C-alpha positions in Angstrom: 18.4 -42.9 -0.3 18.4 -39.6 -2.3 17.5 -36.3 -0.7 15.7 -33.4 -2.5 15.7 -30.1 -0.7 13.3 -27.2 -1.5 11.7 -24.1 -0.1 14.4 -21.6 -0.3 13.9 -18.2 -1.6 14.1 -14.5 -1.0 12.6 -13.2 2.2 12.7 -9.9 4.1 14.3 -9.7 7.5 11.9 -10.9 10.1 10.2 -13.2 7.6 9.7 -17.0 7.6 10.4 -19.8 5.3 10.0 -23.5 5.6 12.5 -25.8 4.0 11.6 -29.4 3.0 13.9 -32.4 2.4 12.2 -35.2 0.7 13.8 -38.6 0.8 13.4 -41.1 -2.1 13.0 -43.9 0.5 11.9 -44.5 4.0 13.6 -42.4 6.7 12.1 -44.3 9.7 15.3 -46.2 10.1 17.6 -43.3 9.7 18.9 -42.3 13.2 19.9 -38.6 12.5 18.9 -36.2 9.9 20.1 -32.7 9.7 20.3 -29.3 8.0 23.6 -27.6 7.4 24.3 -24.3 5.6 27.2 -22.7 3.8 28.0 -19.2 2.6 30.4 -18.6 -0.2 33.9 -19.1 1.0 32.8 -20.4 4.3 32.6 -23.8 5.9 29.5 -25.9 6.0 28.0 -25.7 9.5 25.3 -27.7 11.3 22.1 -25.7 11.7 19.9 -28.4 13.3 19.6 -32.1 13.7 16.9 -34.5 14.6 17.1 -38.1 15.8 14.6 -40.8 15.0 13.2 -40.4 18.5 12.7 -36.6 18.1 15.8 -35.4 20.0 16.9 -32.1 18.4 20.0 -29.9 18.5 20.5 -26.4 17.1 23.2 -23.9 16.3 23.1 -21.4 19.1 22.4 -18.5 16.7 19.2 -20.1 15.5 17.8 -21.4 18.8 14.3 -20.0 19.4 13.9 -19.1 15.7 14.3 -22.4 13.8 12.5 -25.7 14.4 13.4 -28.9 12.8 10.9 -31.7 12.4 10.5 -35.0 10.6 7.5 -36.8 9.2 8.4 -40.5 8.8 5.1 -41.2 7.0 6.0 -38.6 4.3 9.7 -39.4 4.4 10.4 -35.7 4.8 12.4 -33.4 7.2 11.5 -29.9 7.6 13.2 -26.7 8.8 10.9 -24.0 9.8 12.7 -20.7 9.9 11.2 -17.7 11.7 12.5 -14.2 12.4 15.0 -14.5 9.8 18.1 -12.3 9.7 20.5 -11.3 6.9 23.2 -13.5 8.4 20.9 -16.5 7.8 21.6 -16.1 4.1 23.3 -19.3 2.8 22.7 -22.4 0.8 21.0 -24.8 3.0 21.7 -28.6 2.7 19.9 -31.5 4.2 21.8 -34.7 5.1 21.1 -38.2 6.3 23.3 -41.3 6.4 26.1 -39.6 4.7 24.0 -38.5 1.8 23.6 -34.9 0.9 20.7 -33.1 -0.9 21.4 -30.6 -3.6 21.1 -27.5 -1.5 18.5 -24.6 -1.6 19.4 -21.0 -1.4 17.9 -18.7 1.3 18.4 -15.0 1.0 17.3 -12.7 3.7 17.4 -9.1 2.4 15.3 -6.0 2.3 
């Protein structure tokens, strides 16, 4: 499967963005899908993950602000990001079954 991430951009603090990760094939059989992020010079960190049965996990700093979801019919995973902060600025990557998408840049700045 190949993954195509989209939805990044420039947003002011307090704003919202929704990232999408479209898979080239069915995701219904993929147990875990996730979003990571990475800042220049930093390590890639797990932001959110979701299992095939809907169990989710979140980085502590995004709990209550970000929501991960998956639509198996559309072969797409989403990351709804609300109340964005400057420290959320990073390149966001989706991943599944060891495959990585190309990343989408999120910049939170006034």
